[in-house]
C-alpha positions in Angstrom: 34.9 -116.2 64.0 31.3 -117.0 65.2 31.3 -113.6 65.9 31.4 -112.2 62.8 28.9 -114.2 61.0 26.2 -113.7 63.2 26.8 -110.0 62.8 26.9 -110.6 59.0 23.7 -112.3 59.5 22.1 -109.1 61.3 23.3 -107.0 58.6 21.5 -108.5 56.0 18.7 -109.0 58.0 18.3 -105.7 59.0 18.9 -104.6 55.6 16.4 -106.5 53.9 13.8 -105.2 56.5 14.8 -101.5 56.3 16.1 -101.8 52.1 18.4 -98.8 53.4 22.5 -99.1 52.5 22.9 -96.1 54.5 20.9 -97.4 57.7 23.0 -100.2 57.7 26.1 -99.0 57.4 24.9 -97.1 60.9 24.3 -100.9 61.9 27.4 -101.9 61.5 29.5 -99.5 63.1 27.0 -100.6 66.6 28.2 -104.2 65.8 31.6 -103.8 65.3 31.5 -105.5 61.6 34.6 -103.9 59.0 33.0 -101.0 56.4 33.9 -103.1 53.8 31.8 -106.2 54.6 29.0 -104.3 55.1 29.6 -102.4 51.8 29.6 -105.5 50.1 26.0 -106.7 51.5 24.6 -102.8 50.3 25.7 -104.0 46.7 24.1 -107.5 47.0 21.2 -106.2 48.5 20.4 -103.6 46.0 21.3 -106.1 42.7 18.7 -108.1 44.3 16.2 -105.9 44.6 17.0 -104.4 41.2 16.9 -108.0 39.5 13.6 -108.5 40.9 11.7 -105.5 39.9 9.4 -106.0 37.3 9.6 -105.0 33.3 8.3 -101.7 32.5 4.7 -101.7 31.1 3.9 -100.5 27.6 0.9 -100.4 25.5 0.9 -101.9 22.3 -1.1 -102.5 19.1 -1.0 -103.0 16.0 -0.7 -100.7 12.5 -4.1 -99.7 11.1 -4.7 -101.1 8.0 -6.4 -98.4 5.8 -6.7 -97.2 1.8 -4.2 -94.0 1.4 -3.3 -92.0 -1.1 0.1 -90.0 -1.1 0.4 -86.2 -1.9 2.3 -83.8 -3.3 1.9 -80.4 -2.1 3.0 -77.3 -4.1 2.8 -73.4 -3.6 0.8 -71.3 -6.0 -1.6 -67.9 -6.1 -5.2 -67.4 -7.1 -6.1 -66.0 -10.0 -9.2 -64.0 -11.9 -11.1 -66.4 -14.7 -12.2 -62.9 -15.7 -10.4 -59.8 -15.9 -11.5 -56.6 -17.9 -10.5 -52.7 -17.8 -13.4 -50.4 -18.2 -12.6 -48.1 -21.2 -14.5 -46.0 -23.2 -14.9 -46.8 -27.3 -15.9 -42.8 -27.7 -14.4 -39.3 -26.7 -16.2 -37.2 -24.3 -16.6 -35.5 -21.1 -17.4 -38.1 -17.9 -20.8 -37.4 -17.0 -22.1 -40.2 -14.2 -20.7 -42.8 -12.0 -23.3 -45.3 -11.8 -21.4 -48.0 -8.8 -19.5 -47.7 -5.5 -16.2 -48.4 -5.1 -15.1 -52.4 -4.8 -18.9 -53.3 -5.2 -19.9 -56.7 -6.7 -21.5 -55.6 -10.2 -23.6 -58.3 -12.6 -23.1 -58.6 -16.3 -25.2 -55.8 -18.1 -24.6 -53.2 -15.1 -24.5 -49.3 -15.8 -21.4 -48.1 -14.9 -20.6 -44.9 -16.4 -22.3 -42.5 -18.7 -19.9 -39.9 -20.8 -22.5 -37.1 -21.9 -24.3 -38.3 -24.7 -25.2 -34.7 -26.2 -22.7 -34.6 -28.6 -23.9 -38.0 -30.1 -27.3 -37.5 -30.0 -26.5 -34.8 -32.1 -24.5 -36.4 -34.7 -27.6 -39.0 -34.6 -30.0 -36.5 -35.6 -28.0 -34.7 -38.5 -27.4 -38.5 -39.7 -31.1 -39.6 -39.7 -31.7 -36.1 -41.1 -29.3 -36.7 -44.4 -30.9 -40.0 -44.7 -34.2 -38.8 -45.1 -32.7 -36.5 -48.0 -31.2 -39.6 -49.3 -34.1 -41.3 -49.6 -36.0 -38.1 -50.8 -33.6 -38.3 -54.0 -33.8 -41.9 -54.1 -37.3 -41.7 -54.9 -36.9 -38.8 -57.5 -34.0 -40.6 -59.2 -36.1 -43.9 -59.5 -39.2 -41.9 -61.1 -36.5 -40.2 -63.7 -34.9 -43.6 -64.6 -38.5 -45.4 -64.7 -40.1 -42.9 -67.5 -36.3 -42.5 -69.6 -36.3 -46.2 -70.0 -40.0 -45.8 -72.1 -38.5 -42.5 -73.5 -35.7 -44.0 -74.8 -37.5 -47.1 -76.1 -39.6 -44.4 -78.4 -36.2 -42.5 -79.2 -37.6 -39.5 -78.1 -34.2 -39.0 -75.4 -30.9 -40.0 -76.4 -28.6 -43.2 -75.0 -26.7 -40.9 -73.0 -29.2 -39.2 -71.3 -31.0 -42.2 -70.7 -27.2 -43.5 -69.2 -27.0 -40.2 -67.4 -31.0 -40.6 -65.5 -29.2 -44.4 -64.9 -26.3 -43.0 -62.9 -27.7 -40.6 -60.7 -30.6 -43.7 -59.7 -27.6 -45.9 -58.9 -25.6 -43.2 -56.8 -29.3 -42.4 -54.9 -29.2 -45.9 -54.0 -25.8 -45.8 -53.1 -26.2 -42.6 -51.4 -28.8 -44.3 -49.1 -26.5 -46.7 -48.0 -24.4 -45.0 -47.1 -26.5 -42.2 -44.9 -28.0 -45.7 -43.4 -24.4 -46.5 -42.2 -23.8 -43.4 -40.7 -26.8 -43.9 -38.9 -25.9 -47.1 -37.9 -22.8 -45.6 -36.3 -24.2 -42.4 -34.5 -26.3 -44.8 -32.8 -23.4 -47.1 -31.8 -21.6 -44.0 -30.8 -24.3 -43.2 -28.3 -25.3 -46.7 -27.2 -21.2 -46.6 -26.1 -22.0 -43.4 -24.0 -23.1 -45.9 -21.5 -20.6 -48.8 -20.4 -21.8 -51.5 -18.7 -19.7 -54.3 -17.1 -19.1 -57.2 -19.3 -18.6 -59.7 -16.7 -19.6 -60.5 -13.4 -17.3 -59.8 -10.5 -16.2 -57.2 -8.2 -15.2 -54.1 -9.4 -12.2 -51.8 -8.2 -12.4 -47.8 -7.5 -12.9 -45.7 -9.9 -9.7 -44.2 -12.3 -11.6 -40.8 -13.6 -14.2 -38.8 -11.7 -17.3 -37.2 -13.6 -16.2 -33.7 -15.5 -13.0 -35.2 -17.0 -12.4 -35.9 -20.8 -12.4 -39.3 -21.2 -10.3 -40.5 -24.5 -12.1 -43.5 -26.1 -11.2 -45.4 -29.5 -9.2 -48.8 -30.1 -6.1 -47.2 -30.0 -3.5 -47.8 -27.4 -3.6 -44.1 -25.7 -7.6 -44.4 -24.1 -8.4 -43.9 -20.5 -9.0 -46.8 -18.0 -12.2 -45.9 -16.1 -11.7 -48.9 -13.9 -11.2 -53.0 -13.4 -13.3 -55.7 -12.8 -12.2 -59.7 -11.8 -14.3 -62.3 -11.7 -15.2 -64.2 -8.2 -16.9 -67.3 -8.6 -15.4 -69.7 -9.6 -11.6 -68.6 -9.5 -8.5 -70.1 -10.5 -5.7 -71.3 -8.3 -2.3 -71.6 -10.8 0.9 -73.1 -9.3 3.6 -75.0 -11.2 5.6 -78.3 -10.6 8.5 -79.6 -11.5 9.3 -82.1 -14.4 10.0 -85.1 -12.5 6.6 -85.3 -11.3 5.0 -84.1 -14.4 6.6 -88.0 -16.1 5.4 -89.4 -12.7 1.7 -88.3 -13.1 1.5 -88.9 -17.6 3.4 -92.6 -16.9 0.6 -93.3 -14.1 -2.2 -92.1 -16.8 -0.9 -94.2 -19.3 -0.9 -97.1 -17.2 -4.6 -96.3 -16.0 -3.9 -95.3 -13.1 -4.2 -91.2 -14.0 -4.5 -89.0 -10.8 -3.2 -85.8 -12.1 -2.5 -85.6 -15.7 -3.9 -83.3 -18.2 -6.6 -85.6 -19.2 -9.0 -85.6 -16.2 -10.5 -83.2 -13.8 -8.5 -84.5 -10.9 -9.7 -83.4 -7.2 -7.5 -81.5 -5.1 -7.5 -79.7 -2.0 -6.3 -76.4 -0.8 -5.1 -74.6 2.5 -4.7 -71.1 2.9 -1.4 -69.2 4.8 -3.7 -69.0 8.4 -5.3 -72.5 8.1 -4.0 -76.4 9.0 -5.9 -78.4 6.9 -6.7 -79.0 3.5 -10.2 -77.9 3.6 -10.9 -76.0 0.0 -11.7 -78.3 -3.0 -11.3 -77.8 -6.4 -10.6 -79.5 -10.1 -8.0 -79.7 -12.3 -8.7 -78.1 -15.8 -5.5 -76.9 -17.5 -2.0 -78.7 -17.6 0.3 -76.2 -19.9 1.7 -77.3 -22.9 5.5 -76.3 -22.6 7.7 -76.7 -19.5 9.6 -73.4 -18.7 13.4 -73.7 -19.6 14.8 -71.5 -17.0 13.0 -73.0 -14.1 12.7 -76.4 -15.3 8.6 -76.6 -14.2 5.4 -76.5 -15.8 2.2 -74.9 -15.0 -0.9 -76.1 -13.8 -4.4 -74.7 -13.0 -7.1 -75.8 -11.2 -10.7 -74.1 -10.9 -11.9 -73.7 -7.4 -15.6 -72.5 -5.9 -15.7 -69.3 -4.6 -18.9 -68.5 -2.8 -18.5 -67.2 0.4 -15.4 -64.7 -1.6 -13.0 -65.9 1.0 -10.1 -66.1 -2.2 -9.2 -62.9 -3.9 -6.9 -62.6 -6.9 -3.1 -62.8 -6.0 -3.8 -64.5 -3.0 -0.8 -67.2 -1.9 -2.1 -70.9 -0.9 -0.5 -74.2 -0.8 -2.6 -77.0 -3.0 -2.4 -80.9 -2.2 -2.4 -82.7 -5.4 -2.5 -86.7 -5.6 0.7 -88.1 -6.5 0.1 -92.2 -6.2 -3.5 -94.2 -7.2 -5.5 -95.3 -3.9 -3.4 -98.6 -2.0 -3.5 -99.9 0.9 -1.6 -98.8 3.8 -0.3 -99.8 7.1 -0.7 -96.5 9.8 0.7 -96.0 13.6 0.1 -93.2 15.7 2.4 -90.7 15.1 3.8 -90.4 18.9 4.9 -94.1 18.7 7.7 -93.3 16.2 11.5 -92.4 17.5 14.3 -90.3 15.8 18.0 -91.5 16.1 19.7 -89.1 13.6 18.6 -88.6 10.4 16.5 -91.9 10.9 12.9 -93.1 12.0 12.3 -95.8 13.7 9.5 -97.4 15.8 10.0 -100.1 19.0 8.2 -103.7 18.2 7.8 -106.1 20.9 8.9 -109.4 19.9 7.3 -113.3 20.7 9.5 -113.3 23.5 8.2 -110.2 25.0 11.6 -107.8 24.3 11.6 -104.2 22.5 13.4 -104.4 19.7 13.9 -101.0 17.3 12.5 -101.2 13.7 13.9 -99.0 11.1 11.1 -97.1 8.8 9.9 -94.8 5.8 7.4 -92.7 6.5 4.8 -91.4 4.7 2.4 -88.3 5.2 0.1 -87.8 8.5 -3.7 -87.9 8.5 -6.1 -86.0 10.0 -6.2 -87.8 13.0 -2.8 -88.2 14.1 -2.1 -91.7 12.3 1.4 -91.9 10.2 1.6 -94.0 7.0 4.3 -96.3 7.7 5.7 -97.4 3.8 8.5 -99.8 4.5 9.7 -101.6 7.7 6.9 -103.2 9.7 4.4 -106.1 9.0 0.4 -106.1 9.4 0.7 -107.9 12.6 3.6 -106.2 14.6 3.2 -105.3 18.1 4.1 -101.6 17.8 5.0 -99.7 21.4 2.5 -96.8 21.2 2.6 -95.7 24.4 5.5 -95.8 26.9 8.0 -95.7 24.2 10.7 -94.1 26.4 10.7 -97.1 28.7 11.2 -99.7 25.9 14.8 -100.3 25.5 16.6 -102.6 23.1 16.6 -105.8 24.0 15.0 -105.6 27.2 12.0 -107.0 27.9 8.9 -105.2 28.9 4.9 -105.8 30.2 2.9 -105.2 27.2 -0.7 -104.1 27.0 -2.8 -105.2 24.4 -4.8 -102.3 22.9 -6.5 -102.2 20.0 -6.3 -100.0 16.7 -9.3 -97.9 17.4 -7.9 -96.6 20.9 -4.8 -96.4 19.7 -5.6 -94.0 16.8 -8.2 -92.1 19.4 -4.9 -91.9 21.7 -2.8 -89.9 18.7 -6.1 -87.6 17.7 -9.7 -89.2 17.3 -11.4 -91.9 15.8 -9.6 -93.3 12.5 -10.7 -91.6 9.4 -10.1 -92.2 5.5 -6.8 -90.6 4.4 -7.2 -87.5 2.4 
């Protein structure tokens, strides 16, 4: 019995010095101690070592307080503010093209020239007819003036005087008609030069010089080119009826965010961009909701000085969805996932980890996530070492300020946009 006790104590001392259960079993065989006793001592020793290990270290920080705005995102496309089809007002043969395909043009720049010679001849003829009409007017006026004295002297009859008066009136009418013909001929001659009606970028020419161009105001006129304005440019998108009602009701309470009454700032990003770096202002919301889709059309005006945007291009727009409010933010890396729910680990007063299910908002540029519900401003949130914090398990929290936590998640805190 004494030998067994000595052997047991020897095994326990040996295990404490080596910390290896396999070495303990080999020693037990040499001392003649039963294998069951050696295994029991090894398991007791391992439990003692586990129970004596320190709690895992985690980094905690309080949520960052910041004024934030919730945003709604929509998809839309750019459209030109001005889009013009260049068509001739007179028919004739195209003489010259004065631009390069795709170049920028300014209002008033000469684009096309139609052969002017037939229209110049028409103008010269109209001016000659006008001179003849003025000559006839001078003669009939003099004849009418003489007839007034003659009719008073009874030298001519009243019928003859009325004939002279009629001829004078007809001469004045002929002058007016010929003056109008001259103005029309001058206008037709001016229409042989087609100039840019707006600033913008012109497309390719549709007709080469030497071809007959059909002009006029009918629907079968020849289209020569198109011009679209580039700066500023419109961005059109649609949003649902529920969002429209939310915007309008906020406007009625004095918290206008995106109604038709104000030029609300919006942000845009292109399909190859990560951030909403382009700004614009809302300038129009349609007056009807599309019955087939249940959406309403909105429009923003965007500066395009660098001409990055082109009509027809797709982009995403971010519209303010709520008035500014005080929000709590934590690093996005501090948020865990449990099936469909999101949670963060909170360290209580006893330094034990407790899960809190939260409602998430947007992610800011510096990697912080807005928490709408689930935590308080004084909670200690695990921002590093989340995998080591088990529910109900004690941890060794290491306090860290909100600024370092924000830098660890993606940079210094910035205003949410």
